N, C-alpha and C positions, 0 to 999 in steps of 0.2 A: 695195032690195037692198043698196045701199051702207051703210045704217044697220045692217043685220044683220051685215055684214062688219066694220064698225067695232067693234061691240059684242063680237064674237067675239075680235077682235084685242086689245081692251082687257082682256078676261077672261084671255086667255093671258098677257099681260104681268103682270097682277096675280098670277096663279098662279106665274109664274117668280120674281117678287120674293119672294113668300111662301116658296117653296122654298129660295131662296138664303139668306134670313134664318134659316130652320130649320137649314140645313146649317152656317151659320156659328155658330149657337148650339150645335150638337152638337160642332163642332171646339173651341170655347172651353171647353165642358164637359169634353171629353176632355183638353185641355191642362191645365186646372185639376186634373183627377184625377191626371194624370201628375206635376205639381208636388207635389201633396199626398203621393202615394206616394213620390216622391223624398225629400221632407223627412222623412217617417216612416222611410224606409229609412236615411237618413243618421243620424237620431237613434238608431235601433236600433244601427247600426254603432258610432256614437260611444259609446253606453252600454255595449256589450258588448266592443268590440275596440280602439277608438282609444286608450284609456288603458292598454293592456296592453303597449305597446312604444314605444320611441323609436328614431328612425332619423336617419342623416346620410349624405351622400355626401362629406363632408369627412374622408376617412380614407385613410391611405396605408400601404403595406407597408414594414416595417423589419426589420432583422436585426442581430445582434451581429457586425458585420464584424470579421474578424481581420486586423490589420496584419502583414505579413511583413517583418521587419527582421533583419539579420545581428547575431549576438552577437560576431563577430570581424571585423577588417578584412582586406581583401585584394582582389586583382584577380579579376574574374569570369571563370571558365573556360568554363562552360556555363550555358545557361538552358533547361532542358527544358520549362518551363511556358510556355504561350502565352495570350494574352488570350482570354477567354471559354471557356477550357478547363475542363472539369469534372475535379476532382482529388479524391483520397481522402486522409484523414489519414495523415501519414507519407510521402507521395509526394514525391520530390525536386523542388524548384521552381527552385533556383539552386545551382550548384556553384562554389565559389571555388578558386583555385589553392592547393594544400595543400603545396607544396614547403617553405616555411618551417615549417609546422606539423610536418611529418615530421622535419625536422632537430631541432626542439625536442624531439620525442618521443625521438629517438635520444640527444640530450644528457642528457635526464632519465633514461633507462635506464642510461647510463654512470654518472651521478652516484649512482643507486641501487646499482649494483654496487660503486662505491667505498665507499659508506657501509656496505654489508654486510661488505666485507672489513676496513674499519676497525674495526668492532665485533668481528669475529672476531679481529682483532689484539689488541683489548682483552682478550678471553678468554684468548688465548695468553699475553699479558703477565702476566695474573693468576697463571698457573702459574709463570712465570719469576720474578716478584716474590716468590712464596711461597718458592721455593728460595733466592732472594737473602736473604730475611728469615731463613730458617733458618741460612744461612751466617754472617750477621752475628751471630746469636745464639750460634753456635759460637765465633766470634771473641771474643765477650764472655766466654764461659766460659773460653777459654784465657787471656785477659787477667786474669781473676779468679784463675786458678791461678798465673799468673806473679806476680801481686801478692802472693798468700799466700806463695809460695816466697821472694820477695825480702824480705818482711817478716820471715820466719823467719831468713834469712841475716843481715839487718841486726841483729835482736835478739841473735843468737849472738855476732856480732863486737863489738857494744857491750858485752856482758857480759865478753868476753875482753880488751877494750881496757884495762880498769882494771888488769889483771894484767900487761900488756905482752906478752901472747901474740899479739896482732894488731897489725900496724903501722897507722899512720895512713892510709897509702895504701889498704890493704885496706878500712879502715872507710869511707873516702871513696868507694871503688868500690861498696861495698854500698849506701851512701846514694844514689848515682847510679842504681843499678839499681832501687832501690825507687821513686824519683821517676819513672823511665821507666815502671815498671809502673803507677803511678798515672795517668800521662798516657795510657798504652795503654788503661786501663780507661775513661777519659773518652771517648777516641776510639771505642772499641768500642760504648759506650752510645749515642753520637751516631749511629753507623752503623746500630745497631738501630732507633733512632727514625726515622731517615730512610727505611730500608727499609719499616718499618711504615706510615709516612705515604704513601709511594708506592703501596703495595698498597691502602691504604684509598681513596686518590684514584682509583685504577683501578677498584676494586670499585664505587664510586658510579656509574660509567658503565655497569655491566652488572648491578648487583644488582637482583633482584626482577622482571626482565623477560626475555623471550626475545629472540632475534635479531629476530623480526618486530615485536615491540613496542618495541624500542629507539627512543628519541626521534629519534636521528639517522637511523635507517633509516625510521621512520615519516614524518619530514619529507621525505626524499628520495622516498618512495613517493607522498606527496601531490603533490609537484611533478610526478611522472610522470603521476599521474591528471589533474592540471590540463592538462598538455600533450596527453594523449590526448583530453580533453574539448574542448580548442580544435581539435584535428584533426577530431573528429567534427562540430564546428560549422561546418566549411567546407562541409558539405552542408546546405543550408537546406531544411527539409521543411515540407509543409503542416500547419498546426496542427489542421485539422479538414476535414471534407468540405465542398465548396462549389465555387464558380465563380471563376476567376481574373479579377480586375478591377484597373484602375488600374496596370497593369504599366509601370514606368519604367526597369527595369534592362536593360542590354545587355551582350553579351560584350565583354570587355576593359575594362570600366568598373572603376575603383578605388572600392570601397564602404567606408564607415566603419561601425563598430558603431553600431546604433541608427537608421541611415538607412532610411526607408521604401522598399521595393522594389516591392511590389505589395500587393493586398488579396485575401482569400479570403472570398467572400460565401456563408454557409450558407443556400442557398435552401430547403432542406428543414426549416429550423428558423426560418422567418420568423414575424413577428408583425404585428399591425396596430395603429397608433395612430389612433384615431378621435377627432376634435375635435368634441365635442358642445357645444351652447349651454348656458350655465349654468342656464337654466330647465328643461332636459331631464334634469338630473342628480339631481333630487330623489329618485328611486326607484332609481337605478342602484346596484347592490351587486356586490361581488366574488363571482365564481362564477356569475353569471347567464349563461344560454346566449345565443349570438349567431349570427345567420345573416349571411353576407356573399356578395356577388357582385362579380366583377371584369369590367371592360370587355375584358380580355385573352381571357376565355373566354365572356363573355356570360352572360345570365340562366339558361342551361341548366345551368351548373355552380355549385352552391351549396356554399360552404364553411361549416363549423361551428366554433365556438370558444367560449371562455368569457372573461368579464372577469377579469383578473388583478390590476388595480390602477388607481387614478386618480393622475394626476400631482400633484405637490405645489404646482403653480402654473400659471397660464395662460400661453399663449405670449407674450403681451405683457409679463408680469412677468419673463420670462427673456430678453427681447430685449436686443440690444446697447444700445439707447437706450430705456429704459422710458418709457411715456407719463407726462406730467406732468399729472395730473388736478387738481392744486391750482391750475391757472391759472384766470383769470377767464372765459375763453371755453370752459369745459369743456362737452362734449357727451357724454352717456352713449352708450357703444358696448357692445353685447352681447358678452360675452367667451366664449371657448371654452376648454374644458379637455380635454387629451388623456386618453383612456381606453385603457389597454393591453389588447389582446385576443390571447390565445394561440390558435393554429390547430391543427387536428387534423393530426398528422404524416403519417398515412396518406393524407389528402386532398392534402396538399402533395406527397407522393411521386408521386401520380397526376397532379396538376396543379401543377407548380412555379410559384411566383410570384417576381417580381424586385423588388428594393428600389426603392421610389419609386412603384410602381404605385398608382393610385387604386382605392378599394373603396367599395361601397355597403354600409352596415352597419345592422343592426337588432338591438336588444337587447330581449329578452323580460323585462319588468319586472313580470310578473303576480304573481310571488311576493313582491314588496316589501311591507313593512308600514309 
C-alpha cells in the first residue's frame, strides 16, 4: 500500500515539474516575441518618423523689449503706469513737470511775433525808402538845373568882363555860385546813391519770399516748434502695446534725458530662441513649421510657429570670455546654436507668454533636401 502511494506522489511531482518547465518556456517565448515586436516597431518608427523632426527643451521666450526713456530732463509729477500693468501704445506712462517747458513756449511765441513785426517793418521801410530815393533824385535834378543856370551866368559875365561891363566882384560871385552848384551836384549824387543802397539792402531782406517764408520768421517759428515739441515730451507715452516691467521711476524724482525709467514687454509679439545641438541643424531651414509647448500651459496648449533665422554664432562664441580651444587640455564640447522661431500672434493673444519662459520645441524637417 505504501509503495503505491509513493509511486503516485512521485508521478504527481514529475508532472508538476514538467508543467512548470512548459509554463516557463511559454513565458520566455512570449517575452522574446514582445522584444522582437518592440525592435521591429522601433525600427519602423525610426525609418518613417524619427528623421522627420528635431526637438529640444533648451528654448526660451524672448521679445523686443522697449526701453522707456525721457527725451527731456525734469522732475517727475505723475507716474500713471504701475509694475505689471498692461498698457496700449500711446498711453501716458510718466508725466514730468511742464512749467519750464510752458514758459519756453511762451517765450518762443513772443519771439515769433517780434520777428513777424520786424519783417513787416522791413516791408514798410521799403515804401519809405522808395519815397526817399525819389526825393533824392529830385534833389539831384534841382542841383543839375542850378548848375546849368550858374554856368550860364558865369559864361555871360566872363564875356562881359573883357569890355568892362561887369565888375570883378560880380565875376567872382558868379564863379563862387558855379562852384557851389558843382558841390551841390556831387552831394545830391551821393545822396541818391545812398538812398538807392539803403533800399537795395532792405529789399534783400524781403525779396522773393512771403512773410511766412522769411528766414527770420522761419527761424523763430522753428524755435517755437522745438519748444512745443519739448513740452509734448514732458508726457512720456508707451511706445507699443505690452506689460510694464522694471519700473524704477518715482514721483518727485529728477530724471535726465536718456535715463531708463521702465521697460514695456510686448508679450503678444514674443518669439522663441531654441538652442539646438550642432548635429541637429543639418536639415533645419528658414520657413520650416514648428510646434511648441510651454510648462505655463502644459501639453494641452500647442503653439505653432516657423523658423525665421539661425544665429550667426554659438552662445559660447558670443560669451564675455570665449572658450580657449587652442589650449593643450582641450575637450570637445557639443555646441548649441540659437534658432529664432516666430509664433502665431493669434495664439499668443489667446495664451500670452512671458519673456524667459522655457519651451519645448520640435521642428518639422521633412521637407529638407
